N, C-alpha and C positions, 0 to 999 in steps of 0.2 A: 566347575569347581567343587571342592569338598568343603563342607561347612558343618558347624556344630551350633546347637542351640543351648543358651543358658536362660532358663525360665520357660516353662511350658504352659503359659496362659493362652488366652484366646488368640492374641495376635501372633505369638511365637508359633503356635501350632499351625495356624492358617498360612503363615509365611513359609514354614517348612514344607507343608503340602504343596503349595504353588511352585516353590523353587524346585522341589523334586520332580514335579510334573514338567517343569521347564528344562530338565536335564541335569541339574546340579545334584550332588550326592550328599545326603545328610548322614554323617557318620555317628551321630550320637546326640543325646540330649542330657542336660543336667538340671535338676530342679529339686527343691527341698520338699515339694508337695507330692505325696503319693497319688492323691486324687488327680492332680494336674497331669502327672505322668500316665496314669491309666487312661485318661481322656486322650492325651497325645497318641498313646499306643493304639487306641481304637482307629486312629487315622493313618498312622505310619508305624510299621512294625520295626521300630528302631530302639536299640538298646539304651538303657540309662547308664551313663558312664561317669566315673570319677573325673574331676577336672584334669588330674594328672594323665588320664588316658585320652580325654577328649581333645584338649588344647593342642598338644603337639601334632595331631593327626590331620588338622584342617587348614584350609587356606583363609577362611574367614569365620569369625565368631559372631553370631547374632545374640545380642544381650537384650532380651525381651522381658525384663522384670519391671516391677514398679520403679518410678523415677528415683525414689529415695534410696534404692538399692544399687543403682548403677555405679556410682563412685566406689562403693565398698567392694563390689565385685572386681573392679579394676585393681584396687588395692590388694585384694586377696590374691589375684593372679600374680601380681608383683611379689608379694610376700612368699609365694610358693615357687617363685622363680620360673614361672610358666610363661616366658617371654620368647616368642619365635620371631626373629627379625623379619620385617616386611609383612608379617601377618596383619590382617585387617580386622579391627574390632569395630563392630557396628551396633549402635543402640538405636532405639525406636521412639525416643522421647520427643515430644513436640516442644517442650519448654526448655530443655537443657541442650547446650551446644555439644558438638562432638568432643571438644577439648575437655569435657568432664572426665573422659577416659584417660587423659594424659596426666597420670598421677606423678610422673617424673618427667623432667624436661627432656632427658636424653633417652626416653623410652623408644626403642627402635621399631615399634609397631605403627601401623597407620590407623588413624581414627576417623570414623565416619558416622553420620547420623542419617537415617532414613525414616521419616515420620509419615504414616498414612493419614491423610486428612479426611477421616471418616470415623464414625462411631459404630462399633461392632457389638452386637447383642450376644452373639454366640459364634462358635467356630463355623457352623454351617452358614450362618448369615454372612460372616467374613468371606468365606470361600465364594459365596454368591456375588458379592459386591466388590471384591478386590479388583477384578478387572474393571478399569475405567476409573479407579480411585486415584486422586491426585496425591502426590508425595512431596514433602519438603525435603530437599537434599542439601546437606552442607558437610564440609570436612575436607580431608586431605586426598580423598580418592573420588571426587565428584563424578568424573567420567564413568568410573566403574559403578558408582552408586546409581547413576542414571540407567546403565545397562541392566543392573539388578532390578530396578524398578519396572523397566520394560519387560523383563522376564516374568515379573509378577502380573503383567497386564496393566500396570499403572501408568500414570502420567507424571514425569518428574519435573520439579521446579527448583532451581537453585535459590537458596535464601542466604542472607547475611548472618553469619554466626553471631556477630555482636548485637544484632537486632532480633535475635530469635525469640526473645520474650514477647516482643510486639507481634510477631507472627502467631505465636500461641495465643496471645490475647485476642487477635482477630478471629481465630478459630473458636474460642470460647464465646465471643459475641455472637457469631453466626450460628453456633450450635446450641450451647447451653442457654444463652440468653433468649433465644427463640422460644424456648419453653417458658422462660420468665415472662416474656411479652404475652404469650398465650394465657398464662396465669392472671396477668393484669387485666387482659380483655374479658376473661371469665368473671373476674371480680366485678368489673363494670356492668357486664350483662346481668349478673345476679342482683345488683342494685336496681336494674331496670325490670326485674321480674323473670328472667330466664336463668334457671338454676343449674349448677353442677354440670353433670354429664351432658345435659341438654344444651347448655351454653357452649361447651367445647365442640359438640357435634355440629352446631350450627356455625361455629367459627372456622372449623377446619377446611371446608371447601373454599372459603374466602382466602385463607392463608395458602392453600395449595394453588389458587388462582394467581396469587401474587408471585409465588415461586415459579409458576409457569411463565408469567410475564418477565421475570428476571432472566429465565433461561432463553426466552424467545427474543427480547428486545434489549436486555441488559440495563445498565445504569448510565445515565439517570432516567432514561425513558420509562422505566417500569414504575416510577412514582406516580401515584394517582391520589385523588382525595382532595380535601378542602385546602390544604396548604398549596398543593400543585395548582389548584384553580385560583388561589388568592382569595378564598372566601372568608373575609375577616369576621363577619358576623357568626359564622359557624364556629370558628375557633374561639371567639369570645364566649359563645354559649357553652362550649365545653369547659372553659376555664371557670366560668361562673358556677357550674354544677359539679365539677370534679371534687371528690374527697380531697381534703387538704394534703394527706399523705401521698397522693399521686400527682399533685400538681407540678412539682419540680421535675419529676420523671417525664411527664408529658411535655413540659416546656423544653427540657434538654433535647428530647427526641425531635420536638418541633423545629428547633434551631438547625439541626442536621437536615431535616426534611426541607427546610427553606433554602438551604445551600444546594440541595439537590434540585429543588424547583427552579432556582436561578440558572443552574447549569443546563437543565432541560430546556428552558426557554431560550437561553443563549444559542443552543444547538439549532433551535427552530428560527433563529434570527429575531427573537422577541425578548421582551423584558417585562418585569412587573411594573405597573404604574407606580410612580414614586410614592404617592400617598399610601397606596396599598402596601407596598414593601415596608415603608417606615412603621406603619401601624402594626404589621405582622411582627416586625422586629421588637417593637416596644411590648407588645402582648407576650411574646415568647421570652423577652428579656426579663420578665418578672415584675414589671410595673402594672399596677392596677389602673386601667383606663376605662373611661366611659365614652367609647367611640361610636359614632354613628357614621358608618362608611357610606360614601355617596358614589 
C-alpha cells in the first residue's frame, strides 16, 4: 500500500522505516519541523510534500503528531477539502480513540488507531524494539490494522474504543509509575543509609528479578514478600516506621497485593488463615492496631 506520514517524530520515522522494509511505499512526509524532517531524511530518502500533494496520492495516512494536534490536523484536512473516499486515516495515540479523527459524521474516510505499547528513546531504539512490541488496535479497519501491526513485527490487540482511557491508564501505571515506585524505594533506602545512585543500583537487580518472575510465571504467582507470606508483624513494622507521607501509598498498594495474594493461594488450593487475613485487611485499611499475631 502507498502511505504518507504527517509528523516526523521518533514514532512516525520508525514506523515509516519498518513499513517500507515490509514492502509498503512511503510517498512523502509532512512536518512543520525542519529538524524532524532532516532526521527523517537520514533514514528514508523521502520528499517533504505539501498536504495537497501528499494526501490525494496515498492509500493511508499515518498521523504521528502529539496527541493535542491530532484533531486539528483532521479539521485542517477537511477545511482544505482533502477528503479521499475510503482512504484510511491512522493515528498512534494511546489515550485518544480513533473517532477523534471523525470531525464530521458523514466523513467518507475510515478511521483507525494503532498504538505501540512501548517507550521509545530514539529512532534507533524504536527500530530495535518495534519487532515484538504489542499494539492496541481500535477503529473501523481493525483487520487491516492488525495486518499493518504484523508488518511492523508487532503483536496486535483489539481494544474497546469507549474504554481506551483505561487502557492508557494501565500503560501509564506499568511504565511511568514503575519509575515512581523506584523513586519511593530509593527514598526509603536513603532513610536507611543507602543514598542516591547507590540505592537505585542496589534496587535495580531486585526489580529486574521481579520482571523476570512476571515473564516466567505471570500473575498472581509472581507476587512474593511479606503480604504473600501473610507476615503480619513485618507489615506492622513497616507501617510503624514509614514516613507519614508514604503511609497511604503503601497501604493502597498493600490492598492490591493482598488481593493478588488471595488469588495466588486460591490457585494453590490454599487460603490465608482467617485471623491473619482480617488483621492484614485492618492494617492496610488504615486503622492503627496493636496486634500480636499468633
